[in-house]
N, CA, C and O of each residue as an XYZ file, in Angstrom:
436
protein
N      48.558    173.187     54.054
C      47.271    173.805     53.872
C      47.017    173.914     52.369
O      47.880    174.358     51.611
N      45.827    173.504     51.956
C      45.458    173.553     50.547
C      44.197    174.383     50.385
O      43.179    174.093     51.013
N      44.253    175.407     49.553
C      43.077    176.203     49.231
C      42.374    175.545     48.067
O      43.006    175.211     47.065
N      41.049    175.352     48.193
C      40.375    174.620     47.121
C      38.862    174.742     47.220
O      38.324    175.344     48.149
N      38.197    174.156     46.240
C      36.753    173.959     46.312
C      36.554    172.769     47.237
O      36.997    171.660     46.938
N      35.888    173.000     48.356
C      35.685    171.934     49.338
C      34.506    171.038     48.974
O      34.507    169.843     49.272
N      33.510    171.620     48.335
C      32.347    170.836     47.944
C      31.500    171.578     46.944
O      31.450    172.808     46.929
N      30.833    170.802     46.106
C      29.961    171.374     45.063
C      28.774    170.440     44.919
O      28.949    169.228     44.800
N      27.553    170.998     44.929
C      26.356    170.146     44.900
C      25.234    170.862     44.163
O      24.889    171.999     44.487
N      24.664    170.180     43.162
C      23.393    170.608     42.569
C      22.330    169.934     43.429
O      22.205    168.709     43.426
N      21.581    170.722     44.150
C      20.685    170.208     45.187
C      19.539    169.371     44.637
O      19.032    169.607     43.540
N      19.154    168.393     45.432
C      17.894    167.675     45.215
C      16.817    168.469     45.962
O      17.117    169.141     46.948
N      15.605    168.396     45.510
C      14.519    169.161     46.139
C      14.195    168.602     47.520
O      14.080    167.391     47.709
N      14.052    169.498     48.465
C      13.596    169.218     49.836
C      14.302    168.040     50.499
O      13.672    167.203     51.144
N      15.623    167.992     50.328
C      16.426    166.926     50.912
C      17.671    167.529     51.561
O      18.403    168.280     50.916
N      17.914    167.208     52.821
C      19.156    167.626     53.468
C      20.288    166.788     52.879
O      20.220    165.559     52.867
N      21.337    167.468     52.386
C      22.433    166.780     51.706
C      23.774    167.277     52.204
O      23.930    168.446     52.557
N      24.736    166.374     52.229
C      26.090    166.716     52.626
C      26.782    167.491     51.508
O      26.875    167.014     50.377
N      27.264    168.683     51.831
C      28.046    169.472     50.882
C      29.536    169.196     51.083
O      30.288    169.084     50.115
N      29.955    169.087     52.346
C      31.366    168.863     52.649
C      31.503    168.236     54.031
O      30.863    168.674     54.988
N      32.330    167.225     54.127
C      32.674    166.601     55.404
C      34.185    166.687     55.585
O      34.941    166.353     54.673
N      34.624    167.131     56.754
C      36.052    167.256     57.014
C      36.652    165.853     57.144
O      36.181    165.045     57.945
N      37.685    165.569     56.358
C      38.296    164.233     56.407
C      38.928    163.932     57.774
O      39.276    164.842     58.526
N      39.062    162.667     58.068
C      39.708    162.215     59.294
C      41.129    162.763     59.360
O      41.850    162.753     58.362
N      41.524    163.238     60.526
C      42.871    163.754     60.713
C      43.096    165.149     60.158
O      44.235    165.612     60.090
N      42.030    165.822     59.762
C      42.140    167.163     59.182
C      41.246    168.147     59.924
O      40.372    167.763     60.700
N      41.487    169.402     59.666
C      40.563    170.459     60.060
C      40.388    171.324     58.818
O      41.116    171.167     57.838
N      39.430    172.227     58.860
C      39.158    173.036     57.667
C      38.613    174.401     58.052
O      38.057    174.596     59.132
N      38.789    175.327     57.141
C      38.157    176.641     57.239
C      37.335    176.818     55.974
O      37.877    176.832     54.868
N      36.027    176.954     56.141
C      35.140    177.232     55.011
C      35.030    178.748     54.939
O      34.383    179.375     55.778
N      35.664    179.328     53.930
C      35.693    180.787     53.842
C      34.434    181.352     53.204
O      33.912    182.373     53.652
N      33.944    180.693     52.157
C      32.793    181.221     51.424
C      31.929    180.080     50.910
O      32.435    179.050     50.465
N      30.627    180.278     50.977
C      29.677    179.375     50.333
C      28.840    180.207     49.373
O      28.250    181.216     49.757
N      28.796    179.768     48.117
C      28.009    180.449     47.090
C      26.782    179.607     46.786
O      26.886    178.400     46.566
N      25.617    180.250     46.775
C      24.368    179.586     46.414
C      23.852    180.248     45.152
O      23.654    181.462     45.117
N      23.635    179.451     44.113
C      23.141    179.967     42.835
C      21.745    179.408     42.568
O      21.513    178.205     42.679
N      20.837    180.286     42.220
C      19.468    179.895     41.846
C      19.395    179.867     40.329
O      19.456    180.913     39.683
N      19.265    178.682     39.760
C      19.216    178.515     38.307
C      17.801    178.598     37.761
O      17.573    178.289     36.591
N      16.857    179.007     38.579
C      15.449    179.033     38.208
C      14.954    180.461     37.963
O      15.559    181.431     38.420
N      13.857    180.567     37.242
C      13.214    181.858     37.005
C      12.213    182.198     38.112
O      11.375    183.083     37.938
N      12.297    181.500     39.249
C      11.413    181.751     40.389
C      12.237    181.808     41.678
O      13.313    181.215     41.762
N      11.730    182.514     42.662
C      12.380    182.586     43.966
C      12.400    181.194     44.608
O      11.407    180.469     44.556
N      13.524    180.830     45.208
C      13.678    179.567     45.935
C      14.226    179.886     47.320
O      14.657    181.010     47.574
N      14.212    178.901     48.215
C      14.792    179.087     49.542
C      15.821    177.997     49.817
O      15.808    176.925     49.211
N      16.723    178.317     50.764
C      17.755    177.354     51.140
C      17.959    177.350     52.648
O      17.555    178.266     53.364
N      18.606    176.275     53.099
C      19.033    176.134     54.485
C      20.495    175.706     54.478
O      20.963    175.057     53.543
N      21.199    176.078     55.526
C      22.606    175.726     55.672
C      22.851    175.363     57.129
O      22.438    176.090     58.032
N      23.526    174.233     57.359
C      23.775    173.774     58.723
C      25.164    173.159     58.824
O      25.767    172.784     57.819
N      25.661    173.062     60.053
C      26.905    172.351     60.336
C      26.622    171.351     61.442
O      26.256    171.720     62.558
N      26.798    170.071     61.109
C      26.607    168.992     62.089
C      27.965    168.612     62.670
O      28.982    168.714     61.984
N      27.989    168.170     63.938
C      29.259    167.787     64.547
C      29.903    166.550     63.910
O      31.129    166.478     63.825
N      29.109    165.587     63.467
C      29.637    164.398     62.793
C      28.623    163.900     61.778
O      27.450    164.270     61.828
N      29.074    163.064     60.859
C      28.197    162.594     59.787
C      27.047    161.727     60.289
O      26.013    161.657     59.626
N      27.188    161.068     61.430
C      26.113    160.220     61.935
C      25.085    160.956     62.775
O      24.063    160.382     63.152
N      25.348    162.219     63.069
C      24.464    163.014     63.919
C      23.187    163.384     63.179
O      23.228    163.748     62.003
N      22.065    163.291     63.860
C      20.795    163.732     63.283
C      20.777    165.252     63.237
O      21.160    165.913     64.202
N      20.336    165.795     62.129
C      20.241    167.245     61.968
C      19.253    167.804     62.982
O      18.117    167.338     63.065
N      19.679    168.806     63.757
C      18.855    169.385     64.816
C      18.820    170.903     64.680
O      19.636    171.490     63.969
N      17.877    171.528     65.360
C      17.694    172.981     65.273
C      18.972    173.762     65.559
O      19.227    174.775     64.908
N      19.778    173.315     66.515
C      20.981    174.067     66.895
C      22.098    173.992     65.852
O      23.109    174.676     66.008
N      21.957    173.203     64.814
C      22.976    173.075     63.774
C      22.827    174.109     62.653
O      23.758    174.292     61.869
N      21.690    174.783     62.561
C      21.419    175.671     61.422
C      22.139    177.013     61.526
O      22.156    177.653     62.578
N      22.734    177.420     60.401
C      23.310    178.756     60.257
C      22.348    179.666     59.501
O      22.327    180.876     59.726
N      21.563    179.093     58.617
C      20.564    179.825     57.825
C      19.376    178.897     57.616
O      19.547    177.693     57.425
N      18.169    179.461     57.652
C      16.973    178.620     57.573
C      15.911    179.290     56.702
O      15.422    180.372     57.029
N      15.564    178.648     55.604
C      14.546    179.122     54.667
C      14.796    180.565     54.204
O      13.900    181.410     54.234
N      16.018    180.816     53.782
C      16.417    182.124     53.263
C      16.069    182.183     51.773
O      16.418    181.281     51.012
N      15.391    183.234     51.372
C      14.988    183.384     49.966
C      16.171    183.840     49.116
O      16.994    184.653     49.537
N      16.223    183.291     47.916
C      17.200    183.729     46.925
C      16.431    184.032     45.639
O      15.657    183.208     45.151
N      16.660    185.216     45.112
C      15.901    185.700     43.962
C      16.105    184.818     42.729
O      17.088    184.084     42.622
N      15.165    184.909     41.821
C      15.229    184.174     40.554
C      16.498    184.536     39.795
O      16.885    185.703     39.732
N      17.141    183.523     39.220
C      18.343    183.719     38.396
C      19.395    184.590     39.085
O      20.001    185.461     38.460
N      19.599    184.347     40.361
C      20.525    185.161     41.150
C      21.435    184.241     41.950
O      21.223    183.030     42.003
N      22.432    184.821     42.559
C      23.291    184.062     43.452
C      23.646    184.919     44.653
O      23.534    186.144     44.620
N      24.073    184.255     45.705
C      24.510    184.955     46.902
C      25.775    184.281     47.409
O      25.901    183.057     47.358
N      26.707    185.085     47.897
C      27.957    184.560     48.453
C      27.974    184.877     49.947
O      27.863    186.033     50.353
N      28.113    183.837     50.748
C      28.180    183.994     52.196
C      29.638    183.859     52.622
O      30.214    182.776     52.527
N      30.232    184.944     53.088
C      31.598    184.917     53.582
C      31.527    184.616     55.066
O      31.106    185.456     55.860
N      31.948    183.393     55.441
C      31.667    182.879     56.771
C      32.894    182.663     57.647
O      32.867    183.022     58.824
N      33.949    182.099     57.119
C      35.111    181.784     57.935
C      34.816    180.748     59.002
O      35.281    180.879     60.135
N      34.052    179.722     58.661
C      33.680    178.670     59.612
C      34.882    177.753     59.838
O      35.461    177.241     58.879
N      35.254    177.545     61.092
C      36.322    176.610     61.410
C      35.699    175.275     61.797
O      34.794    175.214     62.629
N      36.196    174.214     61.182
C      35.635    172.878     61.383
C      36.732    171.901     61.774
O      37.893    172.063     61.395
N      36.355    170.901     62.525
C      37.281    169.853     62.927
C      36.920    168.545     62.233
O      35.870    168.433     61.601
N      37.778    167.585     62.354
C      37.585    166.288     61.727
C      36.190    165.737     62.000
O      35.754    165.676     63.149
N      35.496    165.339     60.943
C      34.160    164.764     61.069
C      33.013    165.741     60.965
O      31.878    165.323     60.735
N      33.268    167.052     61.130
C      32.186    168.026     60.970
C      31.657    167.986     59.546
O      32.403    167.711     58.607
N      30.350    168.266     59.386
C      29.702    168.157     58.084
C      28.889    169.413     57.793
O      28.076    169.834     58.615
N      29.110    170.013     56.617
C      28.283    171.121     56.146
C      27.126    170.507     55.365
O      27.335    169.717     54.444
N      25.903    170.877     55.744
C      24.695    170.299     55.160
C      23.883    171.402     54.491
O      23.749    172.502     55.027
N      23.342    171.092     53.310
C      22.495    172.038     52.587
C      21.096    171.453     52.394
O      20.878    170.248     52.516
N      20.175    172.336     52.094
C      18.780    171.959     51.822
C      18.224    173.018     50.881
O      18.461    174.210     51.082
N      17.499    172.606     49.874
C      16.918    173.535     48.900
C      15.426    173.266     48.748
O      14.981    172.121     48.824
N      14.660    174.328     48.534
C      13.219    174.177     48.353
C      12.874    173.544     47.010
O      11.757    173.066     46.812
N      13.839    173.542     46.085
C      13.646    172.938     44.762
C      15.005    172.502     44.235
O      16.039    172.895     44.775
N      15.005    171.705     43.203
C      16.253    171.178     42.646
C      16.986    172.174     41.756
O      17.843    171.779     40.966
N      16.664    173.455     41.871
C      17.253    174.480     41.015
C      18.401    175.250     41.658
O      18.887    176.220     41.077
N      18.847    174.837     42.850
C      19.918    175.544     43.523
C      21.223    174.757     43.445
O      21.230    173.527     43.484
N      22.319    175.493     43.334
C      23.651    174.913     43.366
C      24.409    175.539     44.534
O      24.372    176.754     44.730
N      25.097    174.694     45.310
C      25.891    175.146     46.447
C      27.357    174.840     46.167
O      27.679    173.749     45.696
N      28.256    175.793     46.451
C      29.685    175.572     46.316
C      30.376    176.143     47.550
O      30.147    177.295     47.920
N      31.227    175.329     48.189
C      31.987    175.750     49.368
C      33.452    175.900     49.001
O      34.033    175.012     48.378
N      34.053    177.023     49.385
C      35.456    177.304     49.138
C      36.175    177.449     50.475
O      35.605    177.971     51.434
N      37.426    176.990     50.544
C      38.152    177.143     51.782
C      39.468    176.410     51.742
O      40.049    176.201     50.677
N      39.938    176.017     52.924
C      41.221    175.319     53.017
C      41.140    174.173     54.008
O      40.408    174.231     54.996
N      41.909    173.130     53.723
C      42.038    171.979     54.619
C      43.433    171.988     55.213
O      44.414    172.296     54.536
N      43.504    171.647     56.475
C      44.782    171.569     57.181
C      44.922    170.154     57.702
O      44.035    169.650     58.392
N      46.030    169.513     57.375
C      46.248    168.148     57.834
C      47.329    168.155     58.897
O      48.232    168.993     58.894
N      47.212    167.201     59.804
C      48.159    167.115     60.925
C      49.506    166.611     60.472
O      50.421    166.477     61.284
């Protein structure tokens, strides 16, 4: 088991993007996701977990949807999400001013 930064992404505006995909033959626990707003204006974000990288993002995959984050602020979501091989954490930002970072551990067979 390795504790580490699982993924880090400076978001593109209005684009669903992969933050972290569990490698083949592994499982993972995403303990915390930090979202930082680098802008002087309120922005919103979305967070989802897809079953596999080829899956189309659907309503049932969302953990958070259009959540506001204050200007020049950050929020830490302590989640403890357990993921299996191929699962994908997906982010979306209302503007390119948000940064997402996932922390956790990977377990290999």
